[in-house]
N, C-alpha and C positions, 0 to 999 in steps of 0.2 A: 753457641753464644746467643746472648738474650736478641730479642728483636730490637730493643732500643740500642744496644750496641751496633747489631749489625746495621742497621740503618745511620748510625752516625758514621760507620767507617765504609759506608757505601760507595763502591766506582762508579755508579750511576749518578746521571743528570737528574736534578729535582722533575719529577714527573706526577702529574695528577692522577695518573691510574693506580691500580694496585701493585704493590712490591711486596716479595715474600723472600727471604733469605733462608736456605736449607729448607724449600718446599719440597715435600714428598710427591713425585709424579707418577708413581704404579697407580694410586686410586683414581687417576685422570683417565688412564687407558683402557682399551676395551679387554685386553690381557690382565689387568690388574697386579702388573708385576713391574720391579724396577725400583731405582734408587731415587735420590733427590737432585733436586737441581740448584747450582750454588745461588742463582738468584730466578725467581718466576716474575715474569713483568706481564702484566694484563694491561696495555695502554688504554687511556680512555677514548681516543680518538685518533684520527691521522694526525693531526698536529704533535700530539704526545708522542706517537709512533717515530715521525720524522726526527722530531727532538733526540728520542734514545738513540735512532741509527746513527746521527751526527756526531754524538758525542758520547757515546760508550766506550769505554776504553779494552771491554772484554768481548770474546767472542760469543756473537748469536746464533742460536738454533732456533728455529721455528718448528712449533706444533701447532696442529689444527684439534678436530673432533678427536685426535689419537685413536682412530677405528683401525689404523692398518699401521700401528707403530708398537716396537719393542725398546722399551727403555732399557739401558743395561742396569745391573745390578749395582755397580758402582756410582750410579748417577752421573749426571751432565755438567761439564765445568763450564763456568760462565754464566751468560743469558740464555735462559729460555722463554722465549717469547711465545705468547698465547693470544691471540685477538677473540675478543670476547663482544660484552656489551661497546657499542658504538661502530661495531664493524658488523651487524646482523639486518641492516635493513634491506628490504625487497620493494622494489619498485617494478609494478606490471605495465608496460606499454604496448601499443597498438599492435607489435610486431616482435615483440621480446620482453624480456625480463632483463633488469640490472639487480644484481645483488651483492651484498656484503660479502666478503670473505668468510666470515664467520656463520653465516646462513647455512643450515644443513641443507645437502642437495636434496633429501626427499620434499623438505619445505618449500623449496623452490619449486620443484616438480608440483607441487599441489597450487602454487599460487599461480601457475602456469594454466593447470587444468581448470582453476575456477574462472579463469577467464576465457575458457574455450580455446587456448593456445595449445598447437600441436608440435611435436617435436622434441620436446625436454621429457617426457614420460621415461627414459631410460633413467634419468636421475634419480629417480623413487627407488632403484633397485642397487644404488652406491651409497653404503652406510658411512658417510664424512661428510665433509664441508667444502664450501666453493672454493676457498683458498687452495686447499689439497687438491681438489679436482682440477684445477686449472693449473697447479704446478707439476702434476703427474699425468695430465691428460687421461682423468679416469673414464672409464668406460664400462659398459654391460649392455646385455640382452641388445647386441646388435649395433649399438650407436656409440659415440666417443664424445669428450669435450669439442675436440679439434673440428667436428662437423657443426657446431652450433654456436661458438665461440666469435664474438664480434672482437672485442678488444679487453682488455684486462688493465686496470689501475694497478700499478705496481710501486709501492715506498722505497726509496733509495736515499743513499748519504745525498746525492745531488738533488732531491726532492721528489715529488710525484710524478711518474711517468705513464701517460697513456700509450699502451702498446698494441698495435694490431696484431692480430691473432696471426697472421701470415710471418709477423716479426718474432714469434715465438718460437717458431721452429717446431711444432708440435709433431711427436712420433708415439709409438707405442709406448705409453706408460712415461713419457717425458716431456719435458718443455727447456726451452733456454731462455730461462729468466734473465734481466740485468742482474749481474753481479753483485750478491748480496741483497738483492730485491726482494721485497716481501708484498706479495698479491693482498689488496685490500678491496678489490670490487671489481666485477666484470660483468660484461653484457652478452646475453645470449640471444640470438635470433630464434623466433618462433614463426608459426604460421596459424591463420585462423583454421579452426578445426570444428568437428563435431563433440560436443562436449560429452555425450554417452559414450562414444567411442573412445575419447580420452581416456575417462573413468575405466572403462572397461579392461583396456590396456595395461593401465597402473593396476588394477586389480589383479590380472593377468600375471603381473611382474612380482607382486606380491606374494602370489600363491605359489609361484615358481621356486622363490627364494627360500619361503617354509618348506617347501617339498622337499628342496635338493641341497640346502645349505644349513649348517647349524647355528641358526642364527639366534637363539636362547642361550648358546653357552660362552664362556669367555674365550673369544677368539678374535682373530685380526683380520679376518677377510682372507683373501687369495694369499696364499705364502709366497708363490713363485710366478712369475710373468709365463705366458705360455710361450715357448719357443715356437719360431718358424715353423708352419706345417705340423705343429703337434699341439696336445691339450696337456698342460702340465699334471693334472689329475690322473689321466690315463698313464702318462709315463710313470707315476708315482704308485698306480695301483699296480701296473706293470712288473714293478720292481720289487713288489711284495710288501711295500711299506703302509697299507690300509692298516688301522690300528695300532701301529706300533708306537712304542712308549720308551718315555727316557725320565726317569724321576716324575715330577708330576704332571709332564707334557705329554701330549698324545697326538698323532695323528687322525682326524677325525673319521670314523665309520663311514659316515653319512656323504661327506665330501672329502677326498684326501687330499686337496690341497689347502686344507685348513689345519691349522695346528689350535689344540686347545690346551687351557689351563684347566687340568681336571679337579683344581683346587688348592692345590698346594706346591705349583710350580713355579721355580725361580725362572726370571729373564735367560740365566745359562742353559737352563734344561730346555726351554724351546728354541734358543738359537743352536744349539748341539743337537738338537734332533733334528732342526733344518738343515744342518751340514751333514748328519747321518743320511737323510733323505736324500740330499744332492748327491752324497757319493754313491749311495745304491744305485740310483738313477743313472749317473754317468757309468758306472761298472755294467750295468744291464743293458743300456741301450745307446752308449756313446753320446748323450746329449746332457750338457751343462746347463743345469736351472739357476737362472737368474733371479735374486729376492725381488720379490714385489713390496713385502712388507720393509719399511725403514726401519733400519736399527741405530740409536744413538747411544751416545755416553761411552763409559768406560766399565769393562768387564772387573768384578771384585778380584782383590790381589787373591 
């Protein structure tokens, strides 16, 4: 249907931000696969977001930088919400950083480093945005969000809530946000440090990522969470899955907890390959891997 007709029939409240009907989501994801959203909404600011949450009659699915996301080929019903402009501000304080949900993790790390604030260097190794980092308690290189988060501001149907880190009950790659809540801003504490040492640590993280991960491929980061007492990549390797292929999807030869779109993969290829890897690991080691990559939407008929 045309954009004009779509807007006339829109089930959404009037918004100042950008609204698209039948929006292609695949190009926005790091895997570059997937179907369309019935409605893709980028609110202009916090008030716009609250208006949407309070008055929308359709289910809402939130995506961030889409760096650890598979959008299934059948697309996503209802509203896909993506915070962009209006949610990317970064404020550096004497003992921390306040960042909007759309700010990239690596950019927050760079702002902290420029102010000689230590403790947030690990964010430079996480390819995502702050909203997602809080929602999944992202971590890398020996640190995680739970160790540095003071509070998060969360938009809900009841308004904007400031939630203490302790009340989010952060655990390994999980948080307990208020029901239907959307992270819009967060504060991270840091400590004064030596600028040269901070820069050196961030350079070390970048070099490590380049050396050990397929960072220039169409990928989605770590596919599976590390089970207690194990490394997911080691279990996958031991099960003989390094380099395994299905359609246009492949288990990375460089780091076998990464799936790759070699150029012609569908979302189904990637997800089915991931499930085949899970089955192989379970058969070989008895360990059941849990997906760390989010999968949203419907499979094609």
